[in-house]
N, C-alpha and C positions, 0 to 999 in steps of 0.2 A: 672439157669432160673426157675427150678422147685421150688427152695426155695423161690424165689421172688414171684412166683405165689401163693404159699401157704401163704406167709405173707400177700399178697393182699387180698386173700380170708378170712383169719383170721380177718383182719382189717374190712372188709365189714361185717362179721358176728357180730363183736363187735359193729359196728355202728348201725346195725339193732336192736340188743338187747338193746342198749342204747336208741334208739327211742321208743322201746316197753315199757321200764321202764318209760320213760318220759310221754308217752301216758297214762299209767296206773295211774301215779301220777296226771295228769291233770283230769282224770275221777273222782278220789277221791275228788279233789278240786271242781270240777263242782257240785258233789252231795252236798257238804257242802254249796256251794253258792246258789244252788236251794232252800235248806231248809231256809237259811238266807233270801233270796229274798222273799220267800213266806210269811215270818213273816212281812217283811216290807210292802208288798203289802196289807195284811190284815189291817195293821195299817194305811195305807194311802189311803183307799178307798174313804174317804170323799173328798179328793182333786183330785180324779181320772179324773173327767170331765175336769178340767183345763189342767192336764197333757196330756190327750188324744188329746185335741185340738192343743196344742203346738206340740205334736209329729207328728200329721198329717200335720201340717204346715211345720215342718222341713223336713219331708219325701217328700213333694211336691217340696220344694226347691231343695232337693238333686236330685230328678228325673229330674227336669228341667235342673239343672247344669250338671248332668251326661250325658244326651242325647246330650246336646249342645256341650260337650267337646269331643265327640267321634272323634278321629283324624285319618287321614290316615297315611300310612307308607309303609314300604316294608321290605322284608327279605334280609339279607346279609348272604351268605353262607361262612362259614369258611373252612380252609384247612382240618379240620376233618369231614366235611360234616354236621356239626350242623348249622342250620339257626338261626340267631338272628334277632329279629324284631327291626327295626330302626324306631322309631316313638313313640309318647306318648301313653302309656297304662294307661288310667284312672282307678280309683279304687273305684268309688262311688257305694253305694248300691241303686239300682233302682227297680222299679216295672214294668216299661214299657219294652217292648221287645227291646233287643239290637241286631242290625245287625252288626256282626263282619266282619272285613276286611279279615279274613283268616279262613280256615276250615281244621281241628278243630281250634278253637280260642286259642290263647296263652296269653290272658290278655284283660283287659278292664273293663268297668262297669259290674256289675253282681248282682244276687239276694243275699239277706241277708243270706240265708241258703246254705251251701256247700253240695256237694255230699260226702257221707262217702268215705274215701279214705285210709282205713287201710287194704290194700290188698283186696279191694272189686272188684269183677268181676260181671259186669252187662250184661245180655244176650240181653237186649234191649237198644236202644239209650237213652241217658240221656239228660236233658236240658243243653244246652251249658252254660247258665247263672249260673247254679249251679256248673257245672264243672269248670268254670273259677275261682270261689271262692275257690275251692279246690287247684287249681294251685297257688293262692295267698298264701295259707298256706304251700306251699313247696312240693306239691304232683307232681308226674309224671303220666301222663295220656297216657295209651297205647290204641290205636284205630286201627280198621280194617274195611274193607268193604267185600263185598261178593266175591271179587277176591282173598282174602287171603286163603291159603291152610288150611284145617280144622286141620291138624296135628300141624301146627304152632300156630293156635289160641289156641288149647288145651295146648300146651307147654308153651306159653306165659301166659295163665291164671294160670297155676300152679306156674310159677315164681312170678307173681303178688301177688298171695295169700300168699306167703312167705315173701313179702316185705312191711313193713309199709310205709305209705305215697305214695302209688300207688293205681291206680284203672284202670279199663279196660272196654271198651264198644265199640259196633259197631258204625261207622259213615259212612254211605253209600255215602255221597257226597264228601268224601275226595279224593285227587288226587291219592294217592298210596295205595296199599293193606294194608300195615302195617306202622303205624306212631307212633311217641312218642313225647309228648309235655310237656313242663314245662312253667313257667311264662316267656314269652319273648323268648322261645327257642323251636325248633322243628327239627326233622329229620325223614327221611325214613329209615327203616331197611328192609333187604331182607328176614328175617325169624327169627324164635326163636333162631337159632344157630349163628346168626350174632353177632360177637364180640362187635358190637356197641350197642347192647341192654344193656349189663352189663356196658359198658362205660358210656352210657347216664344216667343210674340209679345211678351209683357211683358218677357222677358229679352233678346231678341236683335234686336228692332226698334231700330235705332240703338244697339245694345248695346255693351259694352266690347270685343267682338271686332272691331268695325268699323274697317277700315283708314283710311277717309276719312269720318269722321262729318260730317254736315251737307251732304255733296255732293248734287247735284240728283237727283231721281227723276222729273223731267219733262224735256221737250225732248229726249228720246232717241228710241229706235226703238219703233214700235208696229206692230201688224198692221192 
């Protein structure tokens, strides 16, 4: 049993290190793309007016379509305690406020910019619409309210800081003191020592539910 647990721990560490390497590679590519894009922008300033008008028109269409497609649904709880959202989770980038059918939200239309989720711990509430974009990238969101024990909040924060593709913030309106969310997935945990914390991270950090696996969790929005 001890050997199996050590193997699992080793595999998890290897996965986390692989994610870190991939994130660093993406950051290098992003810096190159920014330089290249800047050159293109300077060369294309003459046509900027036309592009801007088209872009605004496209965004308006996306906003309208996104808000119109917000669908209802419900959670189905599995034998492992993980709740899966049964219903359409749209993925449009919108600028209008989205009213989600669950709190914390586990998917749906969202803002174009994601919350940084490379082990980021936020002491204040974050915008749900930015957080949902992070879930789309394969992040796990750890949330808590004022009923969560301070010791558990601190212990969970330490775990999040060590785990790429995770982030943490308070959500006062949530049903239970400590909850974990991924795209289309959610569960309640009893505390930092609950075995389901590691199980949820292992399954849903860049898990099969991820709409955009490998997408960045840095260079987004931070507090």
